[in-house]
Every structure is written in C-alpha cells, then in structure tokens.
C-alpha positions in Angstrom: -12.2 10.8 6.3 -14.3 7.7 5.6 -16.9 9.8 3.9 -14.2 11.4 1.7 -13.0 8.0 0.4 -16.5 6.5 0.0 -17.4 9.5 -2.1 -14.2 9.3 -4.2 -14.6 5.6 -4.8 -18.3 5.9 -5.7 -17.2 7.3 -9.1 -17.8 4.9 -11.9 -14.2 4.8 -13.1 -11.3 3.5 -11.1 -9.9 6.7 -9.9 -6.4 5.3 -9.3 -6.5 3.1 -12.4 -6.7 -0.7 -12.6 -3.0 -1.4 -13.1 -0.6 -2.1 -10.2 1.8 0.4 -8.7 5.1 0.0 -10.7 7.4 -0.3 -7.7 5.2 -3.0 -6.1 5.0 -4.9 -9.4 8.8 -4.8 -9.8 9.4 -6.1 -6.3 6.8 -8.9 -6.4 8.2 -10.2 -9.7 11.6 -10.7 -8.0 10.2 -13.0 -5.2 10.6 -16.6 -6.4 7.6 -18.1 -4.7 4.2 -16.4 -4.2 2.8 -16.6 -0.7 0.5 -14.6 1.6 0.3 -10.9 1.1 -1.5 -8.1 2.9 -2.5 -4.7 1.3 -3.5 -2.1 4.0 -5.7 0.8 2.7 -6.2 -0.9 -0.6 -9.0 1.2 -2.0 -10.3 -0.1 -5.4 -8.1 -3.2 -5.4 -5.6 -2.7 -8.3 -2.6 -4.0 -6.4 -4.5 -6.8 -4.7 -5.9 -8.1 -8.0 -2.4 -7.9 -9.6 -1.0 -10.0 -6.8 -3.8 -12.5 -7.0 -3.3 -12.9 -10.7 0.4 -13.5 -9.9 -0.5 -16.4 -7.6 -0.5 -14.7 -4.2 -3.0 -15.4 -1.5 -4.3 -11.9 -0.9 -5.8 -10.2 2.1 -6.7 -6.5 1.8 -8.5 -3.9 3.9 -9.9 -0.4 3.7 -12.5 1.5 5.6 -14.4 2.4 2.4 -17.4 0.2 1.5 -17.4 1.6 -2.1 -13.7 0.8 -2.4 -14.3 -2.8 -1.4 -17.2 -3.1 -3.9 -15.0 -1.9 -6.7 -12.1 -4.1 -5.6 -14.3 -7.3 -5.6 -15.7 -6.4 -9.0 -12.2 -5.9 -10.4 -11.2 -9.3 -8.9 -14.3 -10.9 -10.5 -13.4 -9.3 -13.9 -10.0 -11.0 -13.7 -11.3 -14.3 -12.3 -9.3 -14.2 -9.1 -10.3 -14.2 -5.4 -9.1 -11.7 -2.8 -10.2 -11.5 0.9 -11.2 -7.9 1.5 -12.1 -6.6 5.0 -13.6 -3.3 6.1 -11.4 -1.8 8.8 -9.1 1.1 9.6 -5.5 0.3 10.0 -5.3 0.8 13.8 -8.0 -1.7 14.5 -7.1 -4.3 11.8 -5.8 -7.6 13.2 -2.5 -8.0 11.3 -1.8 -11.3 13.1 1.6 -12.8 14.0 4.0 -14.3 11.5 1.2 -14.5 9.0 2.4 -12.8 5.9 5.3 -13.1 3.4 4.7 -9.5 2.3 2.9 -6.4 3.7 2.6 -3.7 1.0 1.8 -0.1 2.0 1.1 1.6 -1.4 0.4 5.3 -0.7 -1.0 4.4 2.7 -0.2 7.5 4.8 -0.8 7.8 8.5 -0.3 10.6 10.9 2.5 10.5 13.5 0.1 9.5 16.2 -0.7 6.2 14.4 2.1 5.6 11.9 4.7 3.9 14.2 2.1 1.6 15.9 0.7 0.4 12.5 4.2 -0.2 11.1 5.1 -2.2 14.2 2.0 -4.4 13.8 3.0 -5.0 10.2 6.5 -6.0 11.3 5.0 -8.5 13.8 2.8 -10.0 11.1 5.8 -11.0 8.9 6.9 -14.5 8.6 10.7 -15.1 8.8 12.1 -13.6 5.6 8.9 -11.7 5.0 9.1 -8.3 3.4 7.7 -4.8 3.8 7.2 -2.9 0.6 6.3 0.8 0.7 5.8 3.5 -1.9 4.6 6.8 -0.4 5.0 10.5 -0.9 7.8 12.5 0.7 7.6 16.1 1.9 8.6 17.6 -1.5 5.3 16.3 -2.8 3.6 19.3 -1.3 5.0 21.2 -4.3 3.2 18.9 -6.8 -0.4 18.4 -8.0 -0.1 14.6 -8.5 -1.8 13.4 -5.3 -1.1 12.7 -1.7 -1.9 14.3 1.7 -1.5 18.1 1.9 -0.5 17.7 5.6 3.3 17.6 6.1 3.0 15.4 9.1 1.6 12.6 7.0 4.5 12.6 4.5 7.4 10.3 5.0 11.2 10.9 5.1 14.0 8.3 4.9 14.7 9.1 8.6 11.1 8.2 9.6 11.1 4.9 7.7 14.6 4.0 8.9 13.4 4.5 12.5 10.1 2.6 12.0 11.8 -0.4 10.3 15.1 -0.5 12.1 14.4 -4.1 13.3 14.4 -5.3 9.7 17.1 -5.6 7.0 16.5 -2.5 4.9 17.4 -3.4 1.2 16.0 -0.3 -0.5 15.4 3.1 1.0 15.3 6.0 -1.5 13.6 9.2 -2.4 12.9 9.7 -6.1 11.2 11.9 -8.6 8.9 9.9 -10.8 6.1 10.4 -13.4 2.9 8.9 -11.9 0.3 7.6 -14.3 -2.2 6.0 -11.9 -5.7 7.1 -12.8 -7.3 10.6 -12.3 -5.7 11.5 -8.9 -2.1 10.2 -9.3 -0.8 11.8 -12.5 2.3 13.8 -13.2 5.6 14.6 -11.5 5.7 13.1 -8.0 8.2 13.0 -5.1 8.1 9.6 -3.6 9.9 7.5 -1.1 10.4 3.7 -1.5 11.3 1.0 1.0 12.0 -2.7 0.8 12.8 -4.3 4.1 13.2 -8.0 5.0 12.5 -9.7 8.3 15.7 -11.1 9.6 
C-alpha cells in the first residue's frame, strides 16, 4: 500500500487538490480558539496547511515520503509551518491529552486496526477536544468518486457510534454530497460525518 500512495503522490499536481475538505473547514471555523491539531494519513497536506493558515499548531503524518514532500512544499508556498512525520497509523505515537482536535479526513482503516487507532485518538484528546471525521460509507461502492473498494474499510453510523461511545457525539450523519477535491475525489459521493467532543 505504501508503494501505491508514493506513486500516486509523485504526480506533479496535487491529486486531491490544495483546498481543505469542506466539512473540516466548517468545523474548524466554529472553534473559537485555535490550538493543537493532528491530521492522520494527511497525504499532500491540504487540510494541514489550511489549519496552519488559520492559526493552529499542526502535526500530521502519513507513510508516503512523496506525500510529505508535497505537503511541506504546500506549507512553504503559504508561508506556514507544519510538523509532518512518516509513520503508519498503528505505530504513530498519538500521545496523551495532547490535541484539541484529531481530524480523520478520508482516513480509512480495516476492522483489524480501526478501533485501536480510534482509541489512541480518543486518548490523545485534551478535555473538550474534538474528533472530526469525514469518510466514505458503504454506498460509496456504487460511485466512481474515490475511496476504498473494500466494504470492510467503509464506515457506518453504527461503527462510529461504537468506536466513539466514550465521547459526546454532536454530529453523526450519512450524506450524499458532490465532491470536488482534485483528480480522485470528484463527483457524487456517499459520506459519513462525525463530530465528537471529549467530555
């Protein structure tokens, strides 16, 4: 899988665009004070750079070297700094009570890893910290606008409700949207969105 993402991100253009995910941007704007934010599986850096431009202290990781290279270039183009680590999600040190927000934007994990990674993210939240997720739900298999073609890696409301039951779930919804995020996220999409707050 690492080779797949390295090859995809080696393309000259930003294959998921340079603008932030819409749901993420909407949620960050509502938070009165910027703090510390983590972006797992951040790829080419569009969301991390948006957060940094909005005053957040940004950590991000991905296991793609070419993704990191493009993310740091994008940050430089916008005169902001992000801390970007090379790691997969299961081995990354999320820390304890470290982040005000952890944002999983189209970061999909198989059932053998998903729950453990989500629990690490919960532990990394400060009091009042937030988890923000936009991902694809199973109906996305009918679309050509991106996402895993493996049903076990797509998320339902029941899955996310179970994973984040320790938190105060503010938003949990499945929606049909029009994606316009570069070459590989374009067109009708079936997504799932979550906003959950550490009590």
